[in-house]
N, C-alpha and C positions, 0 to 999 in steps of 0.2 A: 446242874451246873450251866449247861447251855442255855437253859430256860432263865437263869438268873442273869446271865450276860445279855441276852436278848432284852430282857425287861429293863436292865440298866441302861442299854443303848437308846432304847425308846424313850425313857425318863428324860435323858440328857440329850436327845436328838436336836432340839432347838438350839441348844448351847453349842454343840458340836459342828452341826452342819449348817446353821442358819446365820451364824455371824461371820464376820471377816476373820481371817487368820490373824494371829499376833503380828505386831509391827516387825519387819525384817524377815518374815517367813518365806516369802517369795525370793527374796535375794539369797537367804541361805540355801533354799531349794535349788536355785539356778547355779549357785557356786558348787554344790554337791554334783549336781548333774554335769557341769563342766568338768569338774575334777575326775568323775567316774570315765567320762569320754577321754579325757587326756591320758588316764592310766590305761585304758584300752589301746590307744593309739601308741603309747610308748611301748606297751607290750608287743604290738604288732611290729613296730619299728625295731625293737630289739630282736624279735624273731628274724625279721628280714636281714638284719646286720649279721646275726650269728649264721643264718643259712648262706649269706654271701661269703662270709670268711671261711666257712666249711667248704663251699664250692671253690674257692680260690685255692685252699689247701689241697683239695682232692686233684684240681687241675695241675697244681705245681707237682704233685707226686706223679701224676700221669705223664707230665712232660719229662720230669727227671727220669723216670723209668725208660722212656723211649729215647731220651738222649744218651743215657749211659749204656743202654742195650746196644751192643755192636750190630751194625747192619748186616755184617756177614753172617751172623747166627740167625739163621731163619728156623722156625719151628719144624719145618718138614725135612730139614737136612738130617742126614744120618750121621751118626758119630764117626763113622769110617771116612765120610766125605770130608768132614771137618779136619779130621787128623791128616788126610791126605793133602789138603790144602795147606795147612800149616807146615807140614813136612816139606812141601814144595817151597814154601817162603823161607824155610830155615836152610834149605839147600842152596837157593839162590844167594842168601846172604854168605854162606859159606863159599860159594863160587866167587863172589865179589872180593872177599877177604884173600882167597888163594891167588888172585891176580895181584893183589897189593903185597903179598908175601914175597914175591920174587925180587922186591926192591930193599929187602932187609937181609941182615946177616943170617948165614946158613944155620948156625946153632939156634938162633932165635926162631927161624922158620920151623925147625923140627919141634921145638918146645911149643909153639904156638899151634902147629897143626895137631899135635897130640892132645892139647887142651881142646880144641874144636871138636876132635872126634869124640872126646870123653863127654862133651856137652851134648852131642847129638845122641850118643848112646844112653846117656843119662835121662834125656827127655823121653826117648822110646821106652825105656825101662821104667820110669816113673809112671807112664800111662798104663803099661801092661801090668804092672804090680799093684796098682791102685784099686781100692775097693770103689772109688768114685768112678762111675763110667758115665759121666754127662759131658755135654758139650762145653760147659763153662770151664771145667777143669782142664780139658784139653786145651782150650784157648789160652787159659792162664799158664798152664805149662809151657806150651810153645812160645808164647809172648814173652816170658821171662828170658828164655833162651835167645830169642831174636833181639831183644833188647841188649842182652849182654854182647851178642856178636855185632851189633851196631855200635856199641861202645868201642869194641876192638877195631872196628872198621874206621871209626872217627879218629882213633889214636894213630892208626897207620897212616891215614890220609894227612894228619897234621905233621907227622914226622918226616 
């Protein structure tokens, strides 16, 4: 078969290689060459766009992680240090409220003090009895109690 093909090429060599190509051949070849180059360019441009979008997405995730991650929670802090810190913040908020309690009715004072004591005990027991012993859980528990106390504080200030 190889021999037949070679003989066929030799027989028609003058016809194939000696004459000018058909009319429009060079234009069609140039068009195909340009189209192939454009496809390669568009593929490279698409790849660059996809990589840029992915980089922006990863950058946004990175920034969101660091923006939402509290500054006070550092990796090397122990759980007890974080718990002590938030316990101190909670106690400061309680002290602020107790100063304001002197301005309200005695019956309301007793009820409010009892509620505040229950909140403190509840925060400590939630942390002690929880299976989750991580910094985020401690922060979340104390933060919710501190926010509730802040709400009470604001109501006392406004009245």
